[in-house]
C-alpha positions in Angstrom: 0.0 0.0 0.0 2.9 2.4 0.6 4.1 2.0 -3.0 0.5 2.3 -4.3 -0.1 5.6 -2.5 3.2 7.1 -3.8 2.4 5.8 -7.3 -1.0 7.6 -7.2 0.7 10.8 -6.2 3.1 10.5 -9.1 0.3 9.7 -11.5 -1.8 12.7 -10.4 1.1 15.1 -10.4 1.9 14.0 -14.0 -1.7 14.7 -14.9 -1.4 18.1 -13.4 1.8 18.7 -15.4 0.2 17.5 -18.6 -3.2 19.3 -18.3 -3.1 22.2 -15.9 0.1 24.2 -16.6 -1.7 26.7 -18.8 -4.3 27.3 -16.2 -1.6 27.8 -13.5 0.2 30.2 -15.8 -3.0 32.2 -16.4 -3.7 32.4 -12.7 -0.1 33.5 -12.0 -0.4 36.2 -14.6 -3.7 37.4 -13.2 -2.3 37.5 -9.6 1.0 39.2 -10.7 -1.0 42.0 -12.5 -3.0 42.5 -9.3 0.2 43.1 -7.3 1.3 46.2 -9.1 0.3 48.5 -6.3 2.8 48.9 -3.5 0.8 47.2 -0.7 -1.4 44.9 -2.8 -1.9 41.3 -1.6 -3.7 38.2 -2.8 -6.0 36.2 -0.6 -6.3 32.5 0.0 -9.4 30.8 1.5 -10.5 27.2 2.1 -12.8 25.4 4.5 -12.1 22.3 6.6 -8.9 20.6 5.6 -8.6 23.0 2.6 -7.8 25.8 5.0 -4.3 24.2 5.0 -3.8 25.7 1.6 -4.0 29.2 3.0 -1.6 28.3 5.8 0.8 26.8 3.3 1.3 30.1 1.5 1.0 32.4 4.5 4.1 33.7 6.4 6.2 30.9 4.7 9.9 30.6 4.4 10.6 30.9 0.7 7.1 32.2 0.1 5.7 35.6 -0.8 4.9 38.0 2.0 2.0 39.5 0.1 -0.4 36.6 0.9 -3.4 37.2 3.1 -4.7 34.0 4.6 -8.4 34.0 5.4 -8.6 31.8 8.5 -11.9 32.3 10.3 -12.3 30.4 13.6 -15.8 29.1 12.6 -14.2 27.0 9.8 -11.2 25.7 11.7 -11.2 22.0 12.7 -9.5 22.7 16.0 -12.3 25.0 17.0 -14.8 22.2 16.5 -14.8 19.7 13.7 -18.6 19.3 13.6 -19.1 23.0 13.7 -16.6 23.5 10.9 -18.5 21.0 8.7 -21.8 22.7 9.5 -20.5 26.2 8.5 -18.8 24.8 5.4 -22.3 24.1 4.0 -23.7 27.5 5.2 -23.4 30.1 2.5 -24.7 32.9 4.8 -21.6 32.9 6.9 -19.3 34.2 4.1 -20.3 37.9 4.2 -19.7 37.9 8.0 -16.3 36.4 7.5 -15.2 38.5 4.5 -16.3 41.7 6.2 -13.5 41.1 8.7 -10.8 41.3 6.0 -9.7 44.1 3.7 -10.6 42.7 0.2 -9.8 45.4 -2.3 -11.4 45.6 -5.8 -9.0 44.3 -8.4 -7.1 42.0 -6.1 -7.2 38.2 -6.5 -8.5 35.4 -4.2 -7.7 31.7 -4.4 -10.5 29.6 -3.2 -9.7 26.0 -2.4 -12.4 23.3 -2.2 -11.8 19.7 -3.2 -15.5 19.0 -4.0 -16.4 22.6 -4.9 -20.0 21.8 -4.0 -20.5 23.3 -0.5 -22.3 26.5 0.3 -19.4 28.4 1.9 -16.8 28.1 -0.8 -19.3 28.7 -3.6 -20.6 31.7 -1.9 -17.1 32.9 -1.2 -16.5 33.0 -4.9 -19.8 34.8 -5.6 -19.2 37.4 -2.8 -15.6 38.0 -3.8 -16.7 38.8 -7.4 -19.4 41.0 -6.0 -16.6 42.9 -4.2 -14.7 43.3 -7.4 -12.0 40.6 -6.9 -10.8 38.1 -9.4 -11.4 34.5 -8.4 -9.1 31.5 -8.9 -10.6 28.2 -8.0 -8.5 25.1 -7.0 -10.8 22.1 -7.0 -11.5 18.6 -8.3 -13.6 19.0 -11.4 -14.6 15.3 -11.1 -17.2 16.1 -8.5 -19.5 18.1 -10.8 -19.8 15.0 -13.0 -20.9 12.8 -10.1 -22.9 14.8 -7.5 -24.9 18.0 -7.0 -24.2 21.4 -5.5 -25.2 22.3 -2.0 -25.3 26.0 -2.8 -28.8 27.6 -3.3 -27.8 28.6 -6.8 -27.1 25.1 -7.8 -23.6 26.2 -8.9 -20.2 24.6 -8.2 -17.1 26.6 -7.4 -15.9 26.1 -10.9 -19.0 27.7 -12.3 -18.3 31.0 -10.6 -14.5 31.3 -10.8 -12.6 33.3 -13.4 -9.9 30.7 -13.6 -10.3 27.0 -12.6 -7.3 24.8 -11.7 -8.2 21.1 -11.5 -6.2 19.4 -8.8 -6.8 16.1 -10.6 -7.9 14.5 -7.4 -10.5 11.7 -7.2 -14.2 11.8 -6.2 -14.2 11.1 -2.5 -10.5 12.1 -2.1 -9.4 8.8 -0.7 -7.4 6.9 -3.4 -6.8 3.4 -2.0 -9.4 0.7 -1.6 -9.5 -2.6 0.2 -12.1 -5.3 -0.2 -12.0 -8.2 2.2 -14.9 -10.5 2.8 -17.7 -8.1 3.9 -15.4 -5.1 4.4 -14.8 -2.4 1.8 -13.0 0.8 2.7 -11.5 3.7 0.8 -8.6 5.5 2.5 -5.5 7.8 2.0 -6.7 11.2 0.7 -4.7 13.1 -1.9 -6.1 16.6 -2.0 -3.7 18.2 0.5 -0.7 16.9 -1.3 -2.0 17.9 -4.8 -3.2 21.3 -3.6 0.2 22.0 -2.0 2.1 21.1 -5.2 -0.1 23.3 -7.3 0.0 26.3 -5.0 3.8 26.2 -4.8 4.0 25.9 -8.6 1.7 28.9 -8.8 3.8 31.0 -6.4 6.9 30.0 -8.3 5.4 31.4 -11.5 4.2 34.6 -9.8 7.7 35.2 -8.6 9.1 34.5 -12.0 6.6 36.9 -13.5 7.5 39.6 -11.0 11.2 39.3 -11.9 10.4 39.6 -15.6 8.5 42.9 -14.8 11.4 44.2 -12.8 9.4 43.9 -9.6 11.1 42.9 -6.4 9.4 39.7 -5.1 8.7 40.1 -1.4 9.9 36.6 -0.3 10.4 35.6 3.3 13.7 34.0 4.3 13.8 31.1 6.7 14.1 32.4 10.2 16.8 29.8 10.9 19.4 31.3 8.6 21.7 34.3 9.4 20.5 37.7 8.4 16.9 36.6 7.9 15.3 38.5 10.8 16.1 42.0 9.6 14.9 41.1 6.0 11.7 39.6 7.2 10.9 42.4 9.6 11.0 44.9 6.7 8.4 42.8 4.9 6.2 42.4 7.9 6.2 46.2 8.4 5.3 46.7 4.8 2.3 44.4 4.8 1.3 44.4 8.5 -1.9 46.5 7.9 -3.1 44.1 5.1 -2.5 40.8 6.7 -5.0 40.1 9.5 -3.2 37.1 11.0 0.3 38.4 11.4 
Protein backbone atom coordinates (compact mmCIF):
# COMPACT_ATOMS: atom_id res chain seq x y z
CA UNK A 1 0.00 0.00 0.00
CA UNK A 2 2.90 2.36 0.63
CA UNK A 3 4.06 2.00 -2.97
CA UNK A 4 0.51 2.29 -4.32
CA UNK A 5 -0.07 5.59 -2.55
CA UNK A 6 3.20 7.07 -3.83
CA UNK A 7 2.37 5.84 -7.34
CA UNK A 8 -1.01 7.56 -7.16
CA UNK A 9 0.68 10.81 -6.16
CA UNK A 10 3.13 10.53 -9.06
CA UNK A 11 0.31 9.71 -11.48
CA UNK A 12 -1.83 12.68 -10.39
CA UNK A 13 1.11 15.10 -10.45
CA UNK A 14 1.94 13.96 -13.97
CA UNK A 15 -1.68 14.65 -14.92
CA UNK A 16 -1.42 18.13 -13.39
CA UNK A 17 1.75 18.70 -15.39
CA UNK A 18 0.17 17.54 -18.65
CA UNK A 19 -3.23 19.25 -18.28
CA UNK A 20 -3.05 22.20 -15.87
CA UNK A 21 0.12 24.16 -16.63
CA UNK A 22 -1.66 26.68 -18.84
CA UNK A 23 -4.31 27.34 -16.18
CA UNK A 24 -1.60 27.77 -13.53
CA UNK A 25 0.22 30.24 -15.79
CA UNK A 26 -3.01 32.16 -16.42
CA UNK A 27 -3.69 32.38 -12.69
CA UNK A 28 -0.12 33.49 -12.00
CA UNK A 29 -0.40 36.23 -14.62
CA UNK A 30 -3.69 37.45 -13.17
CA UNK A 31 -2.27 37.54 -9.64
CA UNK A 32 0.97 39.22 -10.73
CA UNK A 33 -0.98 41.98 -12.47
CA UNK A 34 -3.00 42.52 -9.29
CA UNK A 35 0.17 43.09 -7.27
CA UNK A 36 1.32 46.22 -9.11
CA UNK A 37 0.28 48.55 -6.28
CA UNK A 38 2.79 48.92 -3.47
CA UNK A 39 0.77 47.24 -0.74
CA UNK A 40 -1.42 44.92 -2.80
CA UNK A 41 -1.87 41.34 -1.64
CA UNK A 42 -3.68 38.24 -2.84
CA UNK A 43 -5.97 36.21 -0.62
CA UNK A 44 -6.34 32.48 0.01
CA UNK A 45 -9.42 30.80 1.46
CA UNK A 46 -10.53 27.24 2.15
CA UNK A 47 -12.83 25.37 4.53
CA UNK A 48 -12.09 22.30 6.63
CA UNK A 49 -8.86 20.62 5.58
CA UNK A 50 -8.63 22.98 2.59
CA UNK A 51 -7.76 25.78 5.00
CA UNK A 52 -4.27 24.23 5.05
CA UNK A 53 -3.82 25.68 1.57
CA UNK A 54 -4.03 29.18 3.04
CA UNK A 55 -1.62 28.25 5.82
CA UNK A 56 0.83 26.77 3.32
CA UNK A 57 1.28 30.09 1.52
CA UNK A 58 1.02 32.38 4.55
CA UNK A 59 4.13 33.65 6.39
CA UNK A 60 6.18 30.92 4.74
CA UNK A 61 9.94 30.62 4.41
CA UNK A 62 10.63 30.86 0.69
CA UNK A 63 7.12 32.17 0.08
CA UNK A 64 5.67 35.56 -0.77
CA UNK A 65 4.89 38.01 2.04
CA UNK A 66 1.95 39.51 0.11
CA UNK A 67 -0.37 36.59 0.94
CA UNK A 68 -3.40 37.24 3.10
CA UNK A 69 -4.68 33.98 4.57
CA UNK A 70 -8.38 34.01 5.43
CA UNK A 71 -8.60 31.80 8.52
CA UNK A 72 -11.91 32.29 10.34
CA UNK A 73 -12.29 30.37 13.59
CA UNK A 74 -15.76 29.14 12.58
CA UNK A 75 -14.23 27.01 9.83
CA UNK A 76 -11.19 25.72 11.74
CA UNK A 77 -11.25 22.04 12.71
CA UNK A 78 -9.49 22.66 16.03
CA UNK A 79 -12.32 25.03 17.02
CA UNK A 80 -14.83 22.22 16.55
CA UNK A 81 -14.78 19.74 13.68
CA UNK A 82 -18.55 19.26 13.55
CA UNK A 83 -19.08 23.01 13.72
CA UNK A 84 -16.62 23.46 10.86
CA UNK A 85 -18.52 20.98 8.70
CA UNK A 86 -21.81 22.72 9.50
CA UNK A 87 -20.54 26.16 8.53
CA UNK A 88 -18.82 24.83 5.40
CA UNK A 89 -22.29 24.11 4.04
CA UNK A 90 -23.69 27.46 5.21
CA UNK A 91 -23.40 30.13 2.52
CA UNK A 92 -24.75 32.87 4.77
CA UNK A 93 -21.60 32.94 6.91
CA UNK A 94 -19.34 34.19 4.12
CA UNK A 95 -20.33 37.86 4.23
CA UNK A 96 -19.71 37.92 7.99
CA UNK A 97 -16.27 36.40 7.45
CA UNK A 98 -15.23 38.51 4.46
CA UNK A 99 -16.30 41.73 6.19
CA UNK A 100 -13.48 41.15 8.70
CA UNK A 101 -10.83 41.34 5.99
CA UNK A 102 -9.74 44.12 3.66
CA UNK A 103 -10.59 42.71 0.24
CA UNK A 104 -9.82 45.36 -2.35
CA UNK A 105 -11.38 45.64 -5.77
CA UNK A 106 -8.98 44.35 -8.41
CA UNK A 107 -7.14 41.97 -6.11
CA UNK A 108 -7.23 38.19 -6.47
CA UNK A 109 -8.47 35.44 -4.20
CA UNK A 110 -7.66 31.74 -4.45
CA UNK A 111 -10.54 29.63 -3.18
CA UNK A 112 -9.70 26.01 -2.43
CA UNK A 113 -12.37 23.32 -2.18
CA UNK A 114 -11.79 19.74 -3.23
CA UNK A 115 -15.45 19.03 -3.96
CA UNK A 116 -16.40 22.59 -4.91
CA UNK A 117 -19.99 21.81 -3.95
CA UNK A 118 -20.52 23.26 -0.48
CA UNK A 119 -22.31 26.50 0.27
CA UNK A 120 -19.45 28.42 1.87
CA UNK A 121 -16.76 28.10 -0.84
CA UNK A 122 -19.25 28.69 -3.65
CA UNK A 123 -20.64 31.75 -1.86
CA UNK A 124 -17.08 32.90 -1.19
CA UNK A 125 -16.49 33.04 -4.94
CA UNK A 126 -19.78 34.83 -5.56
CA UNK A 127 -19.20 37.35 -2.78
CA UNK A 128 -15.60 37.97 -3.82
CA UNK A 129 -16.68 38.77 -7.37
CA UNK A 130 -19.41 41.04 -6.00
CA UNK A 131 -16.62 42.94 -4.20
CA UNK A 132 -14.66 43.26 -7.44
CA UNK A 133 -12.03 40.57 -6.86
CA UNK A 134 -10.76 38.07 -9.42
CA UNK A 135 -11.38 34.46 -8.36
CA UNK A 136 -9.05 31.51 -8.92
CA UNK A 137 -10.58 28.16 -7.98
CA UNK A 138 -8.52 25.12 -6.97
CA UNK A 139 -10.83 22.12 -7.00
CA UNK A 140 -11.48 18.63 -8.32
CA UNK A 141 -13.64 18.98 -11.41
CA UNK A 142 -14.60 15.31 -11.15
CA UNK A 143 -17.24 16.13 -8.51
CA UNK A 144 -19.49 18.09 -10.83
CA UNK A 145 -19.82 15.00 -13.01
CA UNK A 146 -20.88 12.78 -10.10
CA UNK A 147 -22.86 14.79 -7.54
CA UNK A 148 -24.88 17.96 -6.96
CA UNK A 149 -24.15 21.42 -5.53
CA UNK A 150 -25.20 22.31 -1.99
CA UNK A 151 -25.33 26.04 -2.82
CA UNK A 152 -28.77 27.58 -3.30
CA UNK A 153 -27.82 28.63 -6.84
CA UNK A 154 -27.08 25.05 -7.84
CA UNK A 155 -23.60 26.15 -8.91
CA UNK A 156 -20.25 24.58 -8.16
CA UNK A 157 -17.14 26.62 -7.35
CA UNK A 158 -15.86 26.05 -10.89
CA UNK A 159 -19.01 27.67 -12.30
CA UNK A 160 -18.26 30.99 -10.59
CA UNK A 161 -14.47 31.35 -10.77
CA UNK A 162 -12.57 33.34 -13.40
CA UNK A 163 -9.88 30.65 -13.65
CA UNK A 164 -10.30 27.01 -12.59
CA UNK A 165 -7.33 24.80 -11.75
CA UNK A 166 -8.22 21.11 -11.50
CA UNK A 167 -6.18 19.40 -8.78
CA UNK A 168 -6.83 16.13 -10.62
CA UNK A 169 -7.87 14.48 -7.38
CA UNK A 170 -10.52 11.74 -7.23
CA UNK A 171 -14.16 11.84 -6.22
CA UNK A 172 -14.21 11.10 -2.49
CA UNK A 173 -10.53 12.14 -2.15
CA UNK A 174 -9.43 8.76 -0.73
CA UNK A 175 -7.43 6.91 -3.35
CA UNK A 176 -6.75 3.42 -1.96
CA UNK A 177 -9.37 0.70 -1.59
CA UNK A 178 -9.46 -2.62 0.22
CA UNK A 179 -12.09 -5.28 -0.21
CA UNK A 180 -11.95 -8.23 2.16
CA UNK A 181 -14.92 -10.49 2.82
CA UNK A 182 -17.71 -8.11 3.87
CA UNK A 183 -15.39 -5.13 4.38
CA UNK A 184 -14.83 -2.44 1.76
CA UNK A 185 -13.03 0.75 2.71
CA UNK A 186 -11.46 3.65 0.84
CA UNK A 187 -8.63 5.53 2.50
CA UNK A 188 -5.54 7.75 2.04
CA UNK A 189 -6.69 11.16 0.71
CA UNK A 190 -4.74 13.07 -1.92
CA UNK A 191 -6.14 16.60 -2.01
CA UNK A 192 -3.75 18.20 0.49
CA UNK A 193 -0.69 16.86 -1.33
CA UNK A 194 -1.98 17.88 -4.76
CA UNK A 195 -3.16 21.33 -3.65
CA UNK A 196 0.20 22.02 -2.01
CA UNK A 197 2.11 21.11 -5.16
CA UNK A 198 -0.12 23.32 -7.33
CA UNK A 199 0.01 26.30 -4.96
CA UNK A 200 3.79 26.24 -4.82
CA UNK A 201 3.96 25.91 -8.61
CA UNK A 202 1.65 28.92 -8.83
CA UNK A 203 3.76 30.96 -6.42
CA UNK A 204 6.95 30.05 -8.29
CA UNK A 205 5.36 31.35 -11.50
CA UNK A 206 4.21 34.56 -9.79
CA UNK A 207 7.74 35.22 -8.56
CA UNK A 208 9.12 34.53 -12.05
CA UNK A 209 6.59 36.94 -13.55
CA UNK A 210 7.48 39.63 -11.03
CA UNK A 211 11.17 39.33 -11.87
CA UNK A 212 10.38 39.63 -15.58
CA UNK A 213 8.50 42.85 -14.83
CA UNK A 214 11.45 44.19 -12.81
CA UNK A 215 9.38 43.93 -9.63
CA UNK A 216 11.11 42.87 -6.44
CA UNK A 217 9.37 39.73 -5.13
CA UNK A 218 8.75 40.11 -1.38
CA UNK A 219 9.94 36.65 -0.35
CA UNK A 220 10.37 35.62 3.28
CA UNK A 221 13.65 33.98 4.29
CA UNK A 222 13.83 31.10 6.72
CA UNK A 223 14.11 32.43 10.24
CA UNK A 224 16.78 29.81 10.86
CA UNK A 225 19.41 31.35 8.58
CA UNK A 226 21.66 34.29 9.42
CA UNK A 227 20.46 37.73 8.38
CA UNK A 228 16.85 36.64 7.89
CA UNK A 229 15.33 38.49 10.82
CA UNK A 230 16.06 41.99 9.55
CA UNK A 231 14.94 41.11 6.02
CA UNK A 232 11.67 39.56 7.23
CA UNK A 233 10.87 42.41 9.61
CA UNK A 234 10.96 44.89 6.73
CA UNK A 235 8.40 42.78 4.85
CA UNK A 236 6.23 42.43 7.94
CA UNK A 237 6.15 46.19 8.42
CA UNK A 238 5.30 46.69 4.76
CA UNK A 239 2.29 44.35 4.82
CA UNK A 240 1.26 44.43 8.47
CA UNK A 241 -1.88 46.49 7.85
CA UNK A 242 -3.07 44.13 5.08
CA UNK A 243 -2.46 40.76 6.75
CA UNK A 244 -4.98 40.11 9.51
CA UNK A 245 -3.22 37.09 11.01
CA UNK A 246 0.32 38.42 11.36
